[in-house]
N, C-alpha and C positions, 0 to 999 in steps of 0.2 A: 353546706358546711363540709361534707365529705370531700368535695373537690378542693376546697381550701386546705384541708388537712393533708391531702395527698400532695398538693402543690408545695406546702411547707416542708413535707418530708423530702420532696425532690430537691428543694433549695438546700436543705441540710446535706443531702448526699453529694451534691455537686459543689458545695461551697469550698471544699478543699482545693479543687481544681481552679475555681475562680480566684480565691485568695492567693494561690500559689503562682498565678500567672502575671501579676503585677503590671507595670507599664501604665496604662490608663491614658485618657485623653487630656486630663488636666491635673492640677495639683490635688484635687479631691478624689478623683477616680483612680483608685488603686488598681487602671488604664486598664534622683538620684540628686586656749592660748592662741598662738599664731598658726597659720596654715602649715608651717614647716613641721609642726608636731603632729598634724593630722594625717600626714602621709609620708612615710620614711623615704628618703632618697637613696640612690645608689643601688648596687647589686647586692642583694642579701646573701649572707653566708648560709651554709647548710643549717637546717633547723635542728636545734637540740631535741633529743628524744625524750619528751615528757611521758607521763603515764596516765592511763585512764583506768580507774577502778570500776569495772563493769558490775552492774547489779540489775535487779528487776526494775522495770519502768513503772513508777508508782503515780505519776501525775499526768499521764497522757490525756488529752482532751479531744473530743470529737468537735467538728466544726461548730456545733451549737453550744459548745461549752461543757457538755456532759462527759463523764468518764466513759470509756468503751464498755460495751456489754460484757466483755470478758477479757482477761489479760492474755497476751500471746507469749507463750514460753520462748519462742524464737527471738523475741525482742529483748534487747539489753540496753540499758542507759548508763551514762556516766558523765563525768566532767573533766575537762582538760584546762589546766592553768596556762594562761598566756599573758605577756606584758600588756598593760593598758597602753603604754607609750613605747613603741619599739626603738626610739632613740635613747630610752633608759630601760634596757632589758632587765635590769636587776631591781627596778623600782616596783611600783604598785602593780598588782596582777588582777586579772578578772578570770572568771570561769566561763568556759564555752561548753554549753550543754550538747551532748552527743547521743545518738541512738544507733544501734546496730541490729540488723536482722541477719542472723547467721545463715551461711549457704546451706541449702537443703539437699543438694545432690539430686539425681545421680551425676556422676562426672567429677573429674578432678577440680578442686577449688582453685580458681585463678588468683584470687586475692580480694581486696576491698574495692568497692565501687562507691565513690562519694557523690552525693547528690546535693545540688541547690535548686530548689523548685521555683525560685523567683521572688518577686517583690519589687524593689528590696523591702524586706520587712516581714516576709512570711516565715513561720516557724518550720524549720526542716524536721524537727523532732516529731511534732504532731502530724505533719503531712506524710512523712514516711510511715509512721505507725498506721495511718489510715489507707495509704496508697500502695503499700508494699505488694499487694496481690496483683497490681497492674504491671509489675515487673517480675512476674514469676519465672519467666524464661531466664532472665539475668540472675535471679536469686538462686537458681540451681547451681551456678558456678561461682557466684560472688557473694561475699558478705555485703549486704546493702547498708550504707552508712550515710547519715545526714546529721545536721547540726543546726542550732539556732545561731546565726552569725552574731558577732558582737553588736550590741544595741538592740537585739531582737529577743523578745520573749524571756526565756530563762537565762539568757546570756547578757545580764545587765541591760535589760530592755529599756529603751528610751520611752519616757512618758511625758506628756504635755498637760500638766495639771490634772484635773479629775474628770469624772463622767459628764458633768454639766458643760464644761468647756468643749469636750469632744462632741457632745450632742449639738452644741451651737455651731461648731465648725463644720461638721459633716452635713448638717441640714440647711446650711445657708444656700440661697439661690445663686446660681452660677451663670445665668444668662441675663446680663444687665440690659436694660432698655433705655436708661438715662443716667445722668451723673450721680443722682441720689443712690441708685442701685450700686454703682461702682464704688461710691464712697462707703457704703455699708459693707461691701465685699472686702475692701481694703481694711476697714476697721476690724472686722471679725478676724481676718488673716493676721493682722498686727497683734491682736489679743492672743491668738493661737501661738504664734512664733515667740512672743514674749513669755508665755507660759512654758513653752519648751525650754527656753533658756533658764528660767527660774527653777524648774523641776529637775532638769537633767543636764544643766550647763557643764558640769564636770566631765561628763562623758562625750558631749557633742563633738569636740575636736577630733576624737579618736575612732569614730564609727565608720569611716570611709572604706571603700572597696580595697584600697591598697593594703590597709591593715588587715582586712578580712582575708586577703590572699595570703598574707604572712601567717595568719592563724591556720589557714588550710594546709600550709606546708608543715606546720607543727603537728597538725592532725595526721598528715601522711606519715610523719616520723613516729608518732605515738602508736599508729596502727601497725608499725613494723614493715611498711611498704617502701621499697627502693624507688618506685615510680608511683605517681598519683594517677589512678584511673578515675575518670570524672564524667558526670552527666549533669550538665547545666541547662536549665530551661528559663527563657525570658531573661530577667536580670541575671540569672545564674550564668548566662553566656558572657556577660561582661565580667563577672567575677572570674570565670574560667579563662577569659582572654587576658585579664590582668595577671592572673597566676602564671599563665604560659609565657607572658612577657618577662616576668621577674624571675621565673624558675624554669626556663625552657628545657634544661637537662633533666628535670624531674617529671616531665610530662609523659604519661603513659598513653592509654587509650582514652581520648577525649571526644565527647559528643556535646555540641552546642546547638540546642534546638530552640527555634523562635528567637533568633539573635537580635540583639541591640547593636547599633553602631555607636560605640562610645565617643567617637570623634565629633558627632553632630552638636551644634549649638542648641541651647534651650529653645530658641525660636524655631529652628528647623525641626527639632523633635516634636514640638507642639503641632506644627503644620502637618508633618507626615502622619502623626497619629490621628489628628483630626480627619484627614483624608481616609485613613484606614478604618476608623470607626464609622464614618459616613458610608464608605463602601460596604462594610458589613451590614449596616442598617438597611441600605438599599437592597442587598441580597436577601435579608430577612423579609422585607416587605414583598418582594417578588415571590419568594417561596410561600409566604403566608396565603397569598390570594390564588395560588395555583389550583386548589380544589374548590370549586364553587360552593359557597355556603359554609366553608370550614374556617374562614378567617374572622375572628371576633371583632377586629378593629376596622374592617371595611371590605367592600366587595372588589375593589381594584386598588392599585398602588397609590394613585392620586388621592382617593378618598381616605384610605388608611392613613396616609401621611398627614392629611389635613386633620383627621381626628386626633392623632398623636400631638400635633402642634397645638391644637386647641386645648387639649388636656394640660400641656405644659404651661400655656398662657393662663389657664384658669388656676392652676396650682400656684403660680407666682402671686396671684392676687388673693386667693382663698385656698389654703392648704386643706387637704382632706383629713377629717378626724379618723384616727385609727385607735380605738380604745382611749387611753390617756395621752396618746401621742398624736402627731400630725405628719402626713406625707406632704413634704414640700416639693417645690420644683427641683431643688437640688438633689434631694433623696430620690426622686423619680428618675432623674437623669443618671444617677449612680446605678440604680436598678437596671435601667435599660442597657447601660454600658456593660454591666456585669454579665447580662444574658447574651451579649454579642460575642463573648469569648469562645463560645462553642455552639455548633449547630444543634447539639442535644438540648440546649435550653431555649431554642427558638419557639417551640410550641408553648412552653411555660411563659415566655415573654408575651406571646399573643394573648394568653389567658390573663396574665397580670394586667396588661394594658386595657383589655376589654373590660375587666372588672373595675379598674380605676375609672374608666370613662363612665361607667354606670354608678360611680360613687363609692366603690369598695377598694381601698388602697392597701389591703392587708398583704397580698402576695408581693406587690411591688416594693413595699416597705421591708418585707422579709428578705427580699433579694438584695436590697441596699444594705441592710444590717449585716448580712452574710459577707458582703464585699468589704464593708467598713470594719469588720471585726467586732461588731457590737453583739454582746452576748445577751441571752434572755433576761438576765438579772439587771441589765442596764450598764454593766461594766464593759470595758473594751480590752481587747488584746493590744499589744504594742504596735500592731500593723500600721495604723494610720499615723502614728508618731515616728516610728522607725523609717517609714518610707521617705518623708521629706528630710529627716535627719541625715540619712545616707546619701540621698540624691543631691542635697545642697552642699554637703562636704565634698562631693565628687566633682564639683565644678567651681572655678573661680569667678564665674559670671554672676554679676549682681545687676540685673537690668534696671534701667532708669524708667520712670513713669512714661516717658515718651516712647521708649522702645516697647514697653508692655502694651501701650495703646495701639501701636502699629500691629503687633501680633494679634491682638484681639480683633481688630478691624479686618485683617486679612483672613483669619480663620473663620470668622463669622460669615464671611462671603462663601466659604467652602461648605460650612455646615452650621446652620442656625441652631442645631440641636447639640452639637459637640464643640463648637468654637469657644474661644476664650483666651486668656493670657497664659494658661498652662502653669507649669512649675515655676516659671520665671517670677510670678508674683510672690510666692512663698520664699524663694531663694533671695529675692531682692530685700527681704526683711529678716533673713535668717540671722540669729544672734552670734554666729561664729563664722570666720572666713572659710573659704574652700580652696581646693587645689585641683589642678588639671591633670595630675599624674595618672588618674584612672581613665582619662580620655585618650591616652596615647598607648597603643598596643602594637607590638611587633614581636612575634614568637620565633624569630629566626633561630634555628638550631634545635627546635623541638621536633618530636615525632609528629606525623600527620594528624591534623585535627579535623574531625568531621563536623561540618556546619550544615544544619537543616533549615531551609527557609520555606515558609508557606505562602502561596500566592494570595490566599484569602485571609491572611492574619490581620486583625484590626489593631492590635496593640504593638506588634513589632512587624511592620509592613515588609513585604518581600524585598524591597530595594535595599534594606539594611543587610540582608544575607550575603550578597556578592561583595558588598563593601567590607564587611568584617572579614570575609574570606580573604580578600586581597590584603587588608591591613595586617592580618596574621602572618602572611607570607608562607605559612605551612598549612593553610586551610584547604579543605576539599569540600566543594559545595554539592549538596544534594537538594533538589527542588521537589517540594510537595505541592501538587496542584489540587488544593482543597481549601475548605473554609475552616476557620477556627484558629485559636491561639495555641500553638504547639502541635507538632505532627505525630510524635511517637504515641502520645496518649489518645490520639484520634481513633486508634484501632486500625489504621490503614495497614493492610497486610504487607504491602511492598516496603513501606517505611520500616515496619517491624523487622522484616527479613534482612534489609540492608544494614540496619543498626545493630541487630543481634549478631550478624556475621562479622561486623567490625569489632564489637566489644568482646565477643566470645571467641572467635576464631582469628582475630587480628587481620581480617580481610579489608583492606582500605578500599572504599568505593571508587569505581572508575570515574574519570572526569565526565561531567555532564549527566549523571544519573538523575532521572526524573520519575517520580511516582505520581500517578493520577488517581484521585479518590474515586473509587468505583462503588 
């Protein structure tokens, strides 16, 4: 029992990083009126300067849903009003929840540094409240600022019915073996997307990244900043790229870590991420068996993989009882994917799989719950609802059943563990149309934008980093040779030095900078 409790504590401690990194290998693994109203067209004018009434942060939640052990005096929270529909700026408004951690010194304050930690769908308020100490060097000179983007958490968060629907959707099996399995997946997905439309239909057309970028410019103005200094991770890189495209003259010091390539199709994204997660899984297996007798799931890579495959097959037919719940194949797959985001969680993944193979699914279920935003009381954050809502509004693609079948067949060849039809299935049934505006980026005229790509990143594979750098026109690529999703929070000293030199001193990285994880 002690090992289980320690493992659960580790899951809780790391779940902020997991939930914040987004992407995922399919529509469940949190890894994006008429469409004209979903994404405003044209070049936006300067943002009006709204106001934020700052006060104590009274509703911060830790990853497990509990309040923090103590309040932090340096943290302040507030709300900023923005238009629901930017084509009607004087119409209905919504509140954007904002958090600020004041600069601590020493040294002259540079200004505000705004964060988006990913998703789409992760709460920036809760994440910054818990993760601020990871950015201590930056906090000495910057006020650290983050927010719940529209459709997320406190900012009119999207919800898709209630807890029972979310349990059914997140626990469904995702590796079909026959037409009956596929029909069940389609039916459950249809029920989920219908529930999203019924519960949050008024909001759904307006939660896309283009509108979120406009909100971010209003935030810049409300903070009193002439330029936006920004740190985006994972999906946050797409938000940053769209902002830089629409407001190039307002770009200050921008870091985009673990970049997405917004231009790729849903099918290409699914294939690339499937390859990325399979690559990370292979690396995990090799690392696990390095020390003789230390890998719980097998003595060599082949045996370990066979044991995991058998576990997944068994769970499809007979889920494991975990208290009054069950660990299904779908939840097990989510737990595995979640642990592959960081090398730090590889030992925990070995323990979780080893215990599940022996009939104890508690750790693996806890990892899946953390990733899915399921809290101990059975309720859910908005993460798993906001993620498809934003993703599907950000693309006009609505794949046909034939196209989805092709994607599934091709990705299953690459990875029997992570293959599938991806976000295309959910978007094919989404209740509102989408727009491709967030897929087109070109920041010509902006200040230099630092793009960091990791060679062992499963959720945003390295090939997207040079692509986004090129699409931006003003990007400068820094390569991180290491495992995990996101480079700065890996703790790599080289990445930290290069990034801090740019954000604090304005030193743009030289072309071709590469940091190797030591």
